[in-house]
ROKOL-993862 format. One record per residue (C-alpha): residue in three letters; x negated, y negated, z negated. Coordinates in pm, whole numbers, plus 50000, padded with zeros to 5 digits. Layout:
<recs>
ALAXYZ;...
</recs>
This chain:
<recs>
MET840656263051416;LYS839096299551473;LEU841706322351379;PRO841266351751142;VAL841196387951283;ILE844316395851484;ARG845256428651633;PHE846576412851965;ASP846856445952110;CYS849106461751826;LYS852606474551941;TYR854176455351639;PHE852406423551708;GLU854656398851912;GLY852826366551899;SER856196346851837;LYS856856356651486;PRO855696377551196;CYS855686415451254;PHE857696438151020;ALA854366445250807;ASN853876408450755;LYS857636401250683;GLN858216430350435;TYR854766435150285;GLY852846404450304;VAL850136419350477;PHE847996406650813;CYS846306423951061;GLY842846419650886;ASN843946442950602;CYS847016458250781;ALA847586498150763;TYR850416498151037;TYR848416491151332;GLU849246510151637;LYS847616502151971;ASP850046494452240;LYS849526516852526;ASN851036492452785;ILE848036472052713;THR844906478452895;ALA843186445452988;GLU841216426852721;PHE842496394152533;PRO840646365452681;SER838476343052409;ILE840246311152294;PRO838236283252399;GLY837596249152231;PHE838806216952381;ASN836676193052565;GLU838596165152760;THR837336166653136;ILE839936140053285;ALA839566106053205;ASN842836091853054;ASP843586065753338;LYS843266089453547;ILE846296112353450;SER849526107053651;GLY851656137353608;ILE852366155953300;ILE855126182153222;ILE856356194552894;VAL858146227652843;LYS860576229552551;LEU863776249852604;ASP865556252852251;ALA866866250652003;VAL868306213852021;GLY867136200351742;ASP863426214451814;VAL863846197552143;LEU864676164152004;ARG861976164251725;THR859026171551995;THR859846139752176;SER857746123451886;VAL855046130352116;LEU856256110652413;GLN855016074752319;SER851636090652227;LEU851226104552549;LYS852306072952706;ASN850036052152513;LYS846956076652596;TYR847876080052957;PRO849256048053058;ASN849486054953427;SER851286091353372;LYS854906100453426;ILE856226126753217;ASP858746156453341;TRP860446179553093;ILE861676212953147;THR864536224252902;LYS867656243652876;LYS870896229252959;LYS872226228152628;SER869236208152528;ALA869366180352793;ALA871706158452617;VAL869316150152366;LEU866956140252638;LYS869166121752879;ASP868526084852941;ASN864956087552751;ARG863046059452910;LEU859746078552897;ILE860966110153092;GLU860726107953451;ASN862726140953547;ILE864546166653348;TYR864586201353467;ILE866806228753372;ASP864646262353328;THR866786281753565;GLU865876253153834;LEU862186257553793;LYS861676263754149;ASN863196228654217;VAL860526210254005;GLN859626182854245;ASN855876182654161;PRO854146211754241;PHE850936203954065;TYR850386185453710;ASP847066169553553;ILE848796179553194;ALA851086207153117;ILE852326212252756;ASN853946242052598;LEU854286238152217;ASP856706270852163;THR855466305352149;GLY858766321352284;LYS858086345052584;GLU860226325252802;SER858406291852747;CYS854966310452780;SER856266324853102;ILE857046290553270;MET853866276953115;SER851836303553312;SER853586296653618;ILE852636259553613;ASP849726248753802;ALA847866220653587;LYS844306208153542;GLU844586207453179;LYS846846227752932;PHE847826222352613;GLY849926249452372;TYR850866284852477;ILE850656309152766;LEU850586346152819;ALA848206369752802;ASN848916406752858;ALA852646397252828;LYS852106383252474;PRO852436346552361;TYR848866335252331;PRO846846300352260;VAL845746280752561;ASN842836268652334;SER841636265151986;LEU843766233351929;ALA846966255351943;SER845446280551672;GLU846576266351377;TRP850506264551466;TYR850086298551650;LEU848926316951302;MET851886296651123;GLY853996315851371;VAL852586349651286;ASP851856351150904;ASP854326339550649;ASN851516335650404;PHE849576307950605;LYS852926291150689;LYS853566288150328;GLN850246268150280;ASN850916242550542;GLN851016206250428;LYS851376191850775;THR854606175350943;TYR855596191351256;HIS854916159251436;LYS851466157951310;ILE850796195251421;ILE852026188751785;HIS850136158051812;GLU846776177751705;ILE847966206851949;CYS847876176752221;ALA844736161952115;LEU846566129852044;ASP846196105551759;TYR849036106551526;ARG850506075151404;ASN853946083851224;SER855516083051565;LYS859466090351547;PRO861326113051781;ILE863436093452044;LEU866806092952126;GLU868586067052332;ILE871796055552299;SER873066042352618;GLU875936021552664;GLU878146051252767;LYS877276064952412;ARG878266030952251;THR881516032852438;ARG882266068052316;ALA880776060351956;ALA883446029751944;PHE886376056252074;ILE885556078251779;ASN885406046451525;ASN888446037851616;LYS890106073151646;PHE889246078951283;LYS889686045251169;LEU886056043051046;HIS885826007251036;ASN888676004550755;TYR886096013850504;GLN882745996150371;ASP880556023050498;PHE880606058150657;ILE878546086950447;LEU878276118350698;ILE878006154250520;ASN876956179950779;LEU878226212650684;GLY876646231250969;GLY873196247350993;GLY873776278151207;ASN873786314751143;ARG870116324351206;TRP869196319450828;GLN871856325950549;TYR870456299250323;LYS869626272950593;LYS873076256650473;TRP873926249550113;THR876536266549901;LYS880366260250002;GLU880926251749665;GLY878076225549659;TYR879356208349976;ALA883096205249833;GLU882076194649508;LEU879726167749651;ILE882606156049883;ASN885166155049602;LYS882686135649392;LEU881946113549657;SER885526105049766;THR886236095649401;GLY883186078949299;LYS883046058349606;PRO886796050949735;ASN885826023649970;SER883456046250186;ALA884626071850451;ILE883166104150365;GLY883016126650709;ALA882646163750715;VAL881296177451051;ALA879826209751153;GLY878906230451486;GLU881506257851651;GLU878986284251529;ASP880006272951164;ARG883736268351189;ASP884456294250966;PHE882286280450682;TYR883476243850750;ASN887186255850716;GLU886266272850390;VAL884736243650246;LEU887386219450378;ALA889846240450179;MET888056233149862;VAL888306196949919;GLU890856172849750;LYS892736154550018;LYS891996119850004;ASP892726093650276;ASN888916084850276;VAL888196121650353;ILE887516124350716;PRO887306160550867;LEU885516156951216;GLY885846190651286;CYS883516216451476;GLU884246211251849;ASN882236181551914;SER880306181252224;THR876326173852156;GLU876906138452291;ASP879906133652035;PHE877876148051759;ILE875206122151827;CYS877916095051837;ILE879026105951500;VAL875666104451326;TYR875046071351508;LEU878046059251348;ALA877046070650980;ASP875276049050742;LYS873996077450539;ILE873866113550610;PHE873446146650394;THR872556176650606;SER870376207850631;ASP867366213050828;SER869236210551163;LEU870196191251457;ALA871686165351252;PHE868636161051069;HIS866746152551391;ILE869116131051550;ALA869126110251221;THR865356106351170;ALA865426095751568;LEU867976070651503;GLY866316056651193;LYS869186064750964;TYR869216072050600;VAL869216111850563;VAL869156134750277;VAL867986170550401;ILE868396199450179;VAL865766227550284;GLY865696261950162;PRO864096291850386;THR862386266750625;SER859366244250574;TYR860066215850408;THR856446203950452;GLU856926201850840;LEU859936174350801;ASP859536136550768;VAL862466111250699;PHE859966083150796;GLY860466065750469;LYS864386064150483;GLY865846093150276;LYS864796124850085;ILE863676158550135;LEU865516178749879;TYR864426214249772;SER864706234649463;SER862076234349207;LYS863666264149049;VAL862366290849274;ASN858826302349386;CYS860256319149718;LEU860626288249953;VAL859486288650303;CYS860396324350304;TYR861926325150682;LEU863886353750559;ASN867556356350775;THR869116370050444;CYS868536368850090;PRO869266396349833;LYS868406374349543;ALA871306361549295;VAL869166330249228;THR868496313649530;CYS866916282149696;MET870386268849728;ASN872676277849438;THR869956263049193;ILE870876227449358;ASP873976213549270;ALA876086183649358;ASN874526165149072;ASP871076166749212;VAL872336152049574;ILE875106127049471;SER872396101249310;TYR871026095849651;PHE874346081049777;LEU875666062649500;
</recs>
């Protein structure tokens, strides 16, 4: 697509997220009165070219992907791997990521080498046929700009600001800087990133390998919590991080759902889990949960590997738009995901589950970190709206 008027040289324009004027007042560059020239920018921004394939598919041998974090974003991006191998059958794919994200790439049969971003100097191949960066974060764009490749897809730096390599990356770029455009999106993330990379999209899922090591660890967790004593295992993920206040459901909602499930399904294990950053939230929810033998507190201190194993053991999962959701879809699990400030249209359960969001508010996909409203996307959904998907 062709981008609308964008004041790339505005001191408030970052290229990776909406500026304050877009966030607070809903205005964008073409009709914005808050423009101020960034005095540090003296060079022109380059034109954004269209895309024309210049290398024969069977001649592509080296591909590198830059995707650093968050962990869930890294995992969901693996949906492009099989499509890349289908289009470029002779290719070997390397991946640059952060240490905390490497666990979801480990053992992936389609990745040749995994490099930690601080080890970029150790990348074995100094030259690639294709380099892909699907993130507009400055760190990712800086790494992408330093890679020598014949063809690039995604984002680089121009005048120290994230910038599309070509027009294939323009639509996702605009979604990142204009909340109004973001709200109009009807495409899943997987379709979007395929389009950025000039790939055919055929509903390919993320890929997460369960190695023998993970299976052994999963068996240990199964025995530790005696999950095998139950008919099935329903996992309630209480986590969602602290970036967005209402990415998580309400404490009362989680507690009521667990209480209803533990009573209505006495032969099912009802597990509760969260991440370390959600420890206080987790403890407050568990304090409201009735103590029953089939309620299994799985804690907040699980490593990423153990967290993967817990989701692997579950038959059904209820979660926010978070790492647990992306693990569940990669493993082909039945998953119900509750969505508030983030984009529900970008998500896909691949025919196994439900994307749940409130029909009682008109401010979804706001991407606000905090919310001043009394009636919100999360408190207008109660346990009765959720439990039917698990009975």
